[in-house]
C-alpha positions as CSV (number, residue, x, y, z in Angstrom):
1,X,-41.2,-44.4,-95.8
2,X,-43.1,-41.8,-93.7
3,X,-46.5,-42.6,-95.2
4,X,-46.0,-46.4,-94.7
5,X,-44.2,-46.5,-91.4
6,X,-44.0,-43.1,-89.7
7,X,-47.5,-41.9,-89.4
8,X,-48.2,-43.8,-86.2
9,X,-44.7,-45.2,-85.6
10,X,-41.2,-44.2,-84.7
11,X,-38.5,-44.3,-87.4
12,X,-34.9,-44.7,-86.2
13,X,-32.4,-44.3,-89.0
14,X,-28.7,-44.7,-89.8
15,X,-27.4,-43.7,-93.3
16,X,-23.8,-44.7,-92.8
17,X,-22.1,-47.3,-94.9
18,X,-22.8,-50.8,-93.6
19,X,-19.1,-51.5,-92.7
20,X,-19.5,-49.2,-89.7
21,X,-22.1,-51.5,-88.1
22,X,-20.7,-53.9,-85.6
23,X,-22.5,-56.8,-83.8
24,X,-22.8,-55.0,-80.4
25,X,-24.4,-52.0,-82.0
26,X,-26.9,-54.1,-84.0
27,X,-27.8,-56.0,-80.9
28,X,-28.5,-52.7,-79.1
29,X,-30.6,-51.5,-82.0
30,X,-32.6,-54.7,-81.8
31,X,-33.2,-54.2,-78.1
32,X,-34.5,-50.7,-78.8
33,X,-36.9,-52.1,-81.5
34,X,-38.2,-54.7,-79.1
35,X,-38.8,-52.0,-76.4
36,X,-40.4,-49.3,-78.6
37,X,-43.7,-50.5,-80.1
38,X,-44.3,-49.8,-83.8
39,X,-40.7,-48.7,-84.3
40,X,-38.4,-49.3,-87.3
41,X,-34.8,-48.9,-88.2
42,X,-34.1,-47.4,-91.6
43,X,-30.8,-48.3,-93.2
44,X,-29.2,-48.0,-96.6
45,X,-28.1,-50.7,-99.1
46,X,-24.6,-49.4,-98.8
47,X,-23.5,-52.0,-100.0
48,X,-26.6,-54.0,-100.9
49,X,-24.9,-57.3,-99.8
50,X,-25.1,-56.0,-96.2
51,X,-28.9,-56.2,-96.1
52,X,-29.3,-60.0,-95.9
53,X,-26.6,-60.2,-93.2
54,X,-28.2,-57.6,-91.1
55,X,-31.7,-59.1,-91.5
56,X,-30.5,-62.6,-90.6
57,X,-28.7,-61.4,-87.5
58,X,-31.6,-59.2,-86.4
59,X,-33.9,-62.3,-86.7
60,X,-31.5,-64.1,-84.3
61,X,-32.0,-61.3,-81.8
62,X,-35.8,-61.8,-82.0
63,X,-36.7,-58.8,-84.2
64,X,-39.8,-59.5,-86.4
65,X,-39.5,-59.3,-90.1
66,X,-40.2,-55.9,-91.5
67,X,-38.9,-53.9,-88.6
68,X,-35.6,-53.1,-90.4
69,X,-36.0,-51.3,-93.7
70,X,-33.4,-50.8,-96.4
71,X,-33.4,-48.1,-99.1
72,X,-31.1,-47.4,-102.0
73,X,-28.4,-44.7,-101.7
74,X,-29.8,-41.3,-102.7
75,X,-28.4,-38.0,-104.2
76,X,-27.3,-35.4,-101.6
77,X,-30.5,-33.3,-101.7
78,X,-32.8,-36.3,-101.2
79,X,-30.4,-37.7,-98.6
80,X,-30.8,-34.6,-96.4
81,X,-34.6,-34.6,-96.9
82,X,-34.7,-38.2,-95.8
83,X,-33.2,-37.1,-92.5
84,X,-36.3,-34.9,-91.8
85,X,-38.5,-38.0,-92.3
86,X,-36.8,-40.0,-89.6
87,X,-37.5,-39.3,-85.9
88,X,-34.1,-40.2,-84.4
89,X,-30.7,-41.1,-85.9
90,X,-28.9,-44.0,-84.2
91,X,-25.2,-43.4,-84.7
92,X,-22.6,-46.2,-85.1
93,X,-20.3,-46.0,-82.1
94,X,-17.4,-47.9,-83.6
95,X,-17.0,-45.5,-86.4
96,X,-19.3,-42.5,-86.2
97,X,-21.2,-40.7,-88.9
98,X,-19.0,-37.7,-89.8
99,X,-20.5,-35.9,-92.8
100,X,-23.6,-38.1,-92.3
101,X,-23.9,-36.9,-88.7
102,X,-23.7,-33.3,-89.8
103,X,-26.4,-33.9,-92.4
104,X,-28.7,-35.5,-89.8
105,X,-28.3,-32.6,-87.4
106,X,-28.7,-30.0,-90.1
107,X,-32.0,-31.7,-91.1
108,X,-33.1,-31.2,-87.5
109,X,-33.0,-34.9,-86.5
110,X,-31.7,-35.8,-83.0
111,X,-28.8,-38.2,-83.1
112,X,-27.8,-40.6,-80.4
113,X,-24.2,-41.6,-80.1
114,X,-21.8,-43.5,-77.7
115,X,-18.4,-41.9,-77.1
116,X,-15.4,-44.2,-77.7
117,X,-11.6,-43.8,-77.5
118,X,-10.6,-43.3,-81.1
119,X,-11.1,-40.1,-83.1
120,X,-13.5,-41.9,-85.4
121,X,-15.6,-42.9,-82.4
122,X,-15.7,-39.4,-80.8
123,X,-16.8,-37.2,-83.8
124,X,-20.5,-37.4,-83.1
125,X,-20.0,-36.6,-79.4
126,X,-18.1,-33.5,-80.4
127,X,-20.8,-32.5,-82.9
128,X,-23.6,-32.9,-80.3
129,X,-21.7,-31.2,-77.5
130,X,-21.0,-28.2,-79.8
131,X,-24.6,-28.2,-80.8
132,X,-25.5,-28.0,-77.1
133,X,-27.1,-31.5,-76.9
134,X,-24.7,-33.6,-74.8
135,X,-27.7,-35.5,-73.2
136,X,-27.7,-37.5,-76.5
137,X,-24.2,-38.7,-75.8
138,X,-24.0,-42.1,-74.0
139,X,-20.9,-43.7,-72.4
140,X,-22.1,-47.3,-72.8
141,X,-24.6,-49.3,-74.7
142,X,-27.1,-49.4,-71.7
143,X,-27.3,-45.6,-71.7
144,X,-27.5,-45.5,-75.5
145,X,-30.4,-47.9,-75.4
146,X,-32.2,-46.0,-72.6
147,X,-31.9,-42.6,-74.4
148,X,-33.4,-44.1,-77.6
149,X,-36.2,-45.9,-75.7
150,X,-37.0,-42.7,-73.8
151,X,-37.4,-40.7,-77.0
152,X,-39.2,-43.5,-78.8
153,X,-41.8,-44.0,-76.1
154,X,-42.4,-40.4,-75.0
155,X,-43.7,-38.3,-78.0
156,X,-43.5,-35.0,-76.0
157,X,-39.8,-35.5,-75.1
158,X,-39.1,-36.5,-78.7
159,X,-40.8,-33.3,-80.1
160,X,-39.0,-31.2,-77.5
161,X,-35.6,-32.7,-78.6
162,X,-36.4,-32.2,-82.2
163,X,-37.2,-28.6,-81.6
164,X,-34.0,-28.1,-79.6
165,X,-31.9,-29.5,-82.4
166,X,-33.7,-27.3,-85.0
167,X,-33.3,-24.1,-83.0
168,X,-29.7,-24.9,-82.1
169,X,-28.7,-24.9,-85.8
170,X,-29.0,-21.1,-85.9
171,X,-27.0,-20.3,-82.8
172,X,-24.5,-23.1,-82.4
173,X,-20.9,-22.8,-83.5
174,X,-21.3,-26.2,-85.2
175,X,-22.8,-24.6,-88.4
176,X,-21.2,-21.2,-88.1
177,X,-18.8,-21.4,-91.0
178,X,-17.6,-17.8,-90.7
179,X,-16.7,-18.3,-87.0
180,X,-14.9,-21.6,-87.9
181,X,-12.9,-19.9,-90.6
182,X,-12.0,-17.1,-88.2
183,X,-10.7,-19.5,-85.6
184,X,-8.8,-21.5,-88.2
185,X,-7.1,-18.4,-89.5
186,X,-6.0,-17.3,-86.0
187,X,-4.5,-20.8,-85.6
188,X,-2.6,-20.4,-88.9
189,X,-1.3,-17.1,-87.8
190,X,-0.1,-18.6,-84.5
191,X,1.6,-21.4,-86.4
192,X,3.4,-18.9,-88.6
193,X,4.4,-16.8,-85.7
194,X,5.8,-19.7,-83.8
195,X,7.7,-20.9,-86.9
196,X,9.3,-17.5,-87.2
197,X,10.4,-17.9,-83.6
198,X,11.6,-21.4,-84.2
199,X,9.0,-22.9,-81.8
200,X,7.9,-25.5,-84.2
201,X,7.4,-28.3,-81.6
202,X,4.8,-26.4,-79.5
203,X,1.2,-27.4,-79.6
204,X,-1.1,-24.6,-81.1
205,X,-4.7,-24.1,-80.0
206,X,-7.3,-21.4,-80.3
207,X,-8.6,-20.7,-76.8
208,X,-11.4,-18.4,-77.9
209,X,-14.3,-18.8,-75.5
210,X,-17.5,-19.7,-77.3
211,X,-20.7,-18.3,-75.8
212,X,-23.9,-20.3,-75.8
213,X,-27.4,-19.2,-74.9
214,X,-28.2,-19.9,-71.2
215,X,-30.8,-22.6,-72.2
216,X,-28.1,-24.5,-74.1
217,X,-25.2,-24.4,-71.7
218,X,-24.3,-28.0,-72.1
219,X,-26.8,-30.1,-70.1
220,X,-29.9,-28.8,-68.5
221,X,-31.8,-32.0,-67.5
222,X,-30.1,-35.1,-68.8
223,X,-32.1,-38.2,-69.5
224,X,-29.9,-40.5,-67.5
225,X,-27.8,-40.6,-64.5
226,X,-24.3,-41.7,-65.4
227,X,-23.6,-45.4,-64.9
228,X,-20.2,-46.5,-63.5
229,X,-18.4,-49.3,-65.2
230,X,-19.1,-51.7,-62.2
231,X,-22.8,-50.8,-62.3
232,X,-22.9,-51.4,-66.1
233,X,-21.3,-54.8,-65.9
234,X,-23.8,-55.8,-63.2
235,X,-26.7,-54.6,-65.4
236,X,-25.5,-56.8,-68.3
237,X,-24.9,-59.8,-66.0
238,X,-21.1,-59.8,-66.1
239,X,-19.2,-59.9,-62.9
240,X,-16.1,-58.1,-64.0
241,X,-14.8,-56.2,-67.1
242,X,-12.5,-58.0,-69.5
243,X,-8.8,-57.8,-68.8
244,X,-6.5,-55.7,-70.9
245,X,-4.8,-58.9,-72.1
246,X,-8.1,-60.4,-73.4
247,X,-8.2,-60.7,-77.1
248,X,-11.4,-59.6,-78.6
249,X,-13.0,-61.3,-81.6
250,X,-15.6,-59.4,-83.6
251,X,-17.6,-60.4,-86.7
252,X,-18.4,-57.6,-89.1
253,X,-22.0,-57.9,-90.3
254,X,-22.3,-55.1,-92.8
255,X,-19.6,-55.5,-95.4
256,X,-20.5,-58.9,-96.8
257,X,-20.2,-61.2,-93.7
258,X,-16.9,-62.7,-94.6
259,X,-14.5,-60.4,-92.8
260,X,-13.2,-61.2,-89.4
261,X,-10.9,-59.0,-87.4
262,X,-9.3,-59.1,-84.0
263,X,-7.2,-56.9,-81.9
264,X,-5.3,-57.2,-78.6
265,X,-5.2,-54.3,-76.1
266,X,-1.7,-55.1,-75.0
């Protein structure tokens, strides 16, 4: 992949299962490809039936053939090595990469995510914040796109972000297993203590203050200014947000193209 595409290009990747890819995210990825010259999105045949669906939909969004690349699923060691080949991981906002996200960050690859409302859509934001890279967390698709385009079109900023992620692995609590175990043990002790006092309904947390180096205290110079909901809807040409009673229809591309689902926010 690197020899064929990455020598003079930008490789965006996502190694999640295809069912996590929704139409809005694919459209955003296609916009990124069209705005970053000589860029590619690298996905997995996971399952293989997702490939023709994604390619067909990308063509509808105007992406030239060959800009989205599919590879077979690899063993763990090769999977992590693949992360080092890619330049930027594009997370799936609907259902984030969990273990996959950790693999990407451990390989030193920056990951862009968009925070949602469910646990599954907030995992990557938690990982990046703990790592000390919250500037890679977007709150809407427009921010997500702009972060990716900024990194894709500015090699110096991309290299600086790669270096930041690589260095943060050694100092961040995200990969400090000993510290994690210590905090978890303290929580278990608190649970047992409260149980002995018959305080079983109380919420238990570990309030240990984590110290980060001064240059990684959350955000130093974020890529983007936050966009309010009203400003975002103006940017995408919509006069007002959908009402809470509106029923949303989505078409899942990745898992075979036959599955429709809907939900109502009431």
